[in-house]
Backbone as JSON Lines, residues from 0, in Angstrom:
{"i":0,"aa":"M","n":[155.45,-178.23,-11.91],"ca":[154.05,-179.02,-11.73],"c":[153.86,-179.41,-10.5]}
{"i":1,"aa":"D","n":[152.92,-179.48,-10.09],"ca":[152.6,-180.03,-8.64],"c":[152.71,-181.45,-8.71]}
{"i":2,"aa":"P","n":[153.33,-181.92,-7.16],"ca":[153.49,-183.31,-7.01],"c":[152.58,-184.51,-7.13]}
{"i":3,"aa":"R","n":[151.06,-183.85,-6.78],"ca":[150.03,-184.62,-7.22],"c":[149.36,-184.66,-8.05]}
{"i":4,"aa":"T","n":[150.07,-184.31,-9.75],"ca":[149.75,-184.11,-10.58],"c":[150.04,-185.7,-10.9]}
{"i":5,"aa":"L","n":[149.55,-186.72,-11.66],"ca":[149.48,-187.6,-12.51],"c":[149.69,-187.47,-13.8]}
{"i":6,"aa":"D","n":[149.76,-188.06,-15.27],"ca":[149.5,-188.52,-15.91],"c":[148.28,-189.12,-16.69]}
{"i":7,"aa":"G","n":[148.09,-188.83,-17.71],"ca":[146.46,-189.77,-18.1],"c":[146.65,-191.42,-18.25]}
{"i":8,"aa":"N","n":[147.43,-192.34,-17.82],"ca":[148.0,-193.14,-17.53],"c":[147.52,-194.2,-16.41]}
{"i":9,"aa":"A","n":[147.6,-193.02,-15.41],"ca":[146.82,-193.37,-14.15],"c":[145.49,-193.52,-14.22]}
{"i":10,"aa":"V","n":[144.74,-193.49,-15.09],"ca":[143.41,-193.42,-15.53],"c":[143.23,-194.5,-15.78]}
{"i":11,"aa":"A","n":[143.8,-195.02,-16.92],"ca":[143.81,-196.38,-17.91],"c":[142.7,-196.98,-17.56]}
{"i":12,"aa":"G","n":[142.08,-197.15,-16.11],"ca":[141.59,-198.51,-16.31],"c":[140.16,-198.03,-15.76]}
{"i":13,"aa":"T","n":[139.9,-196.24,-15.58],"ca":[138.67,-196.02,-15.76],"c":[138.12,-195.95,-17.11]}
{"i":14,"aa":"L","n":[139.84,-194.94,-17.76],"ca":[138.98,-194.4,-19.19],"c":[138.44,-196.08,-20.0]}
{"i":15,"aa":"N","n":[139.55,-197.09,-20.19],"ca":[138.81,-198.89,-20.48],"c":[137.9,-198.97,-19.73]}
{"i":16,"aa":"E","n":[136.87,-198.7,-18.97],"ca":[135.98,-198.69,-18.36],"c":[134.48,-198.8,-19.2]}
{"i":17,"aa":"I","n":[134.87,-196.69,-18.79],"ca":[133.58,-196.16,-19.83],"c":[133.89,-196.84,-21.84]}
{"i":18,"aa":"F","n":[134.9,-196.62,-22.22],"ca":[134.98,-197.02,-23.68],"c":[135.24,-198.03,-23.92]}
{"i":19,"aa":"G","n":[135.69,-199.1,-23.15],"ca":[135.7,-200.51,-23.42],"c":[136.74,-201.0,-24.49]}
{"i":20,"aa":"V","n":[137.66,-199.96,-24.39],"ca":[139.06,-200.23,-25.32],"c":[139.98,-199.24,-24.62]}
{"i":21,"aa":"E","n":[141.14,-199.91,-24.86],"ca":[142.77,-198.83,-24.46],"c":[143.08,-196.99,-25.03]}
{"i":22,"aa":"M","n":[142.34,-196.59,-23.7],"ca":[142.73,-195.49,-24.47],"c":[143.75,-194.58,-24.08]}
{"i":23,"aa":"T","n":[144.82,-194.32,-23.39],"ca":[145.77,-193.96,-23.14],"c":[146.59,-193.89,-24.3]}
{"i":24,"aa":"T","n":[146.48,-194.25,-25.79],"ca":[147.39,-193.94,-26.77],"c":[146.26,-193.49,-27.45]}
{"i":25,"aa":"A","n":[144.97,-193.96,-27.7],"ca":[144.68,-192.81,-28.21],"c":[144.85,-190.81,-28.08]}
{"i":26,"aa":"V","n":[144.26,-190.85,-29.64],"ca":[144.89,-188.93,-29.75],"c":[143.78,-188.73,-29.88]}
{"i":27,"aa":"G","n":[144.04,-187.18,-29.14],"ca":[142.51,-186.44,-28.83],"c":[143.58,-184.7,-29.09]}
{"i":28,"aa":"R","n":[142.75,-183.93,-29.67],"ca":[142.94,-182.51,-29.49],"c":[142.52,-181.68,-28.78]}
{"i":29,"aa":"C","n":[143.48,-180.34,-27.72],"ca":[142.59,-179.98,-27.13],"c":[141.95,-178.57,-27.48]}
{"i":30,"aa":"A","n":[140.35,-178.61,-27.4],"ca":[139.94,-177.55,-28.29],"c":[140.06,-176.08,-27.63]}
{"i":31,"aa":"H","n":[141.39,-175.83,-26.52],"ca":[141.82,-174.52,-26.17],"c":[142.88,-173.85,-26.99]}
{"i":32,"aa":"C","n":[144.01,-175.05,-27.15],"ca":[145.49,-174.87,-28.19],"c":[145.8,-175.39,-29.05]}
{"i":33,"aa":"G","n":[145.05,-176.28,-29.26],"ca":[145.18,-177.25,-30.23],"c":[145.71,-178.2,-30.77]}
{"i":34,"aa":"N","n":[146.63,-178.45,-29.48],"ca":[147.38,-179.97,-28.96],"c":[147.03,-181.16,-28.85]}
{"i":35,"aa":"R","n":[147.99,-181.27,-30.29],"ca":[147.48,-182.78,-30.02],"c":[148.4,-183.99,-29.64]}
{"i":36,"aa":"A","n":[147.7,-184.91,-28.69],"ca":[148.63,-186.05,-28.0],"c":[147.94,-186.92,-27.49]}
{"i":37,"aa":"P","n":[148.6,-188.25,-27.58],"ca":[147.85,-189.33,-26.53],"c":[147.33,-188.88,-25.4]}
{"i":38,"aa":"L","n":[146.0,-189.77,-25.11],"ca":[145.36,-189.3,-23.55],"c":[146.07,-189.37,-22.69]}
{"i":39,"aa":"G","n":[147.25,-190.85,-22.67],"ca":[147.96,-190.52,-21.69],"c":[148.85,-189.6,-21.24]}
{"i":40,"aa":"A","n":[148.89,-188.61,-22.2],"ca":[149.86,-187.24,-21.65],"c":[149.42,-186.45,-21.04]}
{"i":41,"aa":"L","n":[148.25,-186.44,-21.09],"ca":[147.23,-185.86,-20.14],"c":[147.73,-185.41,-18.88]}
{"i":42,"aa":"L","n":[147.25,-184.11,-18.35],"ca":[147.69,-184.28,-16.8],"c":[146.36,-184.92,-16.12]}
{"i":43,"aa":"A","n":[146.78,-185.48,-15.01],"ca":[144.98,-186.48,-14.62],"c":[144.9,-185.82,-12.84]}
{"i":44,"aa":"Y","n":[143.97,-184.99,-12.82],"ca":[144.23,-185.23,-10.84],"c":[142.81,-185.7,-10.41]}
{"i":45,"aa":"V","n":[143.51,-186.17,-9.71],"ca":[142.22,-187.66,-9.2],"c":[141.88,-187.78,-7.5]}
{"i":46,"aa":"G","n":[142.46,-186.46,-6.81],"ca":[141.8,-186.25,-5.33],"c":[140.96,-185.82,-5.02]}
{"i":47,"aa":"G","n":[139.73,-185.24,-6.29],"ca":[138.78,-184.96,-6.04],"c":[137.66,-185.77,-6.04]}
{"i":48,"aa":"P","n":[136.47,-185.64,-5.91],"ca":[135.34,-186.21,-6.23],"c":[134.84,-186.82,-7.64]}
{"i":49,"aa":"G","n":[135.89,-186.43,-8.41],"ca":[135.96,-187.2,-10.28],"c":[137.0,-187.13,-9.96]}
{"i":50,"aa":"I","n":[137.32,-187.11,-11.01],"ca":[138.91,-186.8,-12.42],"c":[138.78,-186.04,-13.11]}
{"i":51,"aa":"V","n":[139.7,-185.03,-13.29],"ca":[140.24,-184.11,-13.83],"c":[141.6,-184.24,-14.53]}
{"i":52,"aa":"L","n":[140.91,-184.41,-16.42],"ca":[142.25,-184.2,-17.26],"c":[142.37,-182.69,-18.12]}
{"i":53,"aa":"R","n":[143.61,-182.32,-17.88],"ca":[143.97,-181.04,-18.28],"c":[145.03,-181.63,-19.12]}
{"i":54,"aa":"C","n":[144.98,-179.87,-20.34],"ca":[146.11,-180.57,-21.06],"c":[146.99,-180.27,-21.14]}
{"i":55,"aa":"S","n":[148.42,-180.95,-21.05],"ca":[150.33,-180.9,-20.57],"c":[150.74,-179.58,-21.5]}
{"i":56,"aa":"V","n":[149.94,-178.87,-22.2],"ca":[150.6,-177.94,-22.64],"c":[149.91,-176.05,-22.0]}
{"i":57,"aa":"C","n":[148.54,-176.53,-22.31],"ca":[148.07,-175.0,-22.08],"c":[147.44,-175.2,-20.12]}
{"i":58,"aa":"S","n":[146.97,-176.26,-20.3],"ca":[146.7,-176.68,-19.09],"c":[145.15,-176.23,-18.71]}
{"i":59,"aa":"E","n":[144.42,-176.17,-19.84],"ca":[142.98,-175.58,-20.02],"c":[142.53,-177.37,-19.29]}
{"i":60,"aa":"L","n":[141.44,-177.88,-19.34],"ca":[140.31,-178.36,-18.97],"c":[140.15,-179.13,-19.98]}
{"i":61,"aa":"V","n":[140.14,-180.86,-20.33],"ca":[140.32,-180.99,-21.39],"c":[139.0,-182.39,-21.15]}
{"i":62,"aa":"M","n":[139.07,-182.9,-20.1],"ca":[137.86,-183.9,-19.49],"c":[137.93,-184.21,-18.53]}
{"i":63,"aa":"R","n":[136.0,-184.27,-17.61],"ca":[136.03,-184.4,-16.48],"c":[134.87,-185.98,-16.28]}
{"i":64,"aa":"I","n":[135.29,-186.55,-15.56],"ca":[134.82,-188.39,-15.2],"c":[134.06,-188.07,-14.2]}
{"i":65,"aa":"M","n":[133.02,-188.05,-13.83],"ca":[132.59,-188.55,-11.99],"c":[131.84,-189.89,-12.26]}
{"i":66,"aa":"R","n":[132.12,-190.85,-11.14],"ca":[131.81,-191.76,-11.13],"c":[130.39,-191.82,-10.03]}
{"i":67,"aa":"R","n":[129.12,-192.22,-10.38],"ca":[127.77,-192.17,-9.74],"c":[127.69,-193.12,-9.19]}
{"i":68,"aa":"P","n":[126.77,-192.8,-7.72],"ca":[127.18,-194.04,-6.67],"c":[126.35,-195.18,-7.46]}
{"i":69,"aa":"D","n":[125.33,-195.19,-8.69],"ca":[125.16,-196.69,-9.1],"c":[126.53,-197.29,-9.91]}
{"i":70,"aa":"G","n":[127.05,-196.4,-9.75],"ca":[127.89,-197.21,-11.24],"c":[128.16,-196.78,-12.15]}
{"i":71,"aa":"S","n":[127.01,-196.04,-12.89],"ca":[127.68,-195.31,-14.25],"c":[128.65,-193.88,-13.69]}
{"i":72,"aa":"Y","n":[128.85,-193.89,-14.91],"ca":[129.72,-192.31,-15.15],"c":[129.29,-191.81,-15.68]}
{"i":73,"aa":"L","n":[129.53,-190.16,-15.35],"ca":[129.35,-189.31,-16.58],"c":[130.97,-188.76,-16.7]}
{"i":74,"aa":"L","n":[130.51,-188.35,-18.23],"ca":[131.87,-188.08,-19.06],"c":[131.35,-186.27,-19.63]}
{"i":75,"aa":"D","n":[132.07,-185.41,-19.37],"ca":[132.26,-184.0,-19.89],"c":[133.5,-183.96,-20.55]}
{"i":76,"aa":"A","n":[133.69,-184.4,-21.84],"ca":[134.65,-184.14,-22.86],"c":[134.82,-182.77,-24.1]}
{"i":77,"aa":"R","n":[134.07,-181.41,-23.36],"ca":[134.06,-180.35,-23.82],"c":[135.28,-179.67,-24.71]}
{"i":78,"aa":"G","n":[136.38,-179.77,-23.35],"ca":[137.27,-179.47,-23.73],"c":[138.4,-179.79,-24.73]}
{"i":79,"aa":"A","n":[137.76,-181.39,-25.24],"ca":[138.64,-182.24,-26.68],"c":[138.02,-181.55,-27.29]}
{"i":80,"aa":"G","n":[138.97,-181.47,-28.75],"ca":[138.0,-180.91,-30.28],"c":[137.6,-182.47,-30.81]}
{"i":81,"aa":"Y","n":[138.75,-183.2,-30.38],"ca":[138.05,-184.84,-30.97],"c":[139.02,-185.87,-30.24]}
{"i":82,"aa":"I","n":[138.89,-186.91,-29.96],"ca":[139.6,-188.27,-29.88],"c":[139.49,-189.3,-30.79]}
{"i":83,"aa":"R","n":[140.71,-189.48,-31.45],"ca":[140.27,-190.07,-32.48],"c":[141.12,-191.62,-31.63]}
{"i":84,"aa":"I","n":[139.61,-192.9,-31.72],"ca":[139.78,-193.89,-31.0],"c":[139.99,-194.97,-32.02]}
């Protein structure tokens, strides 16, 4: 694993801002491989212009998050088959 890779718990605050609830324990399913796991178990990449969350099993993209200059967020969760809140 790349030493710059964090787990999904590293973005707990951002997820809470977006969803308004604790999300690291919410279970999601990877749309690519079917792995079911808490969002806190995803692989988090935070060094770029946004946040990238990847499946911890197949490394496919699950979620992308970008904060806009006006403070709103853009969220792409196409890689999640579902997220159970």
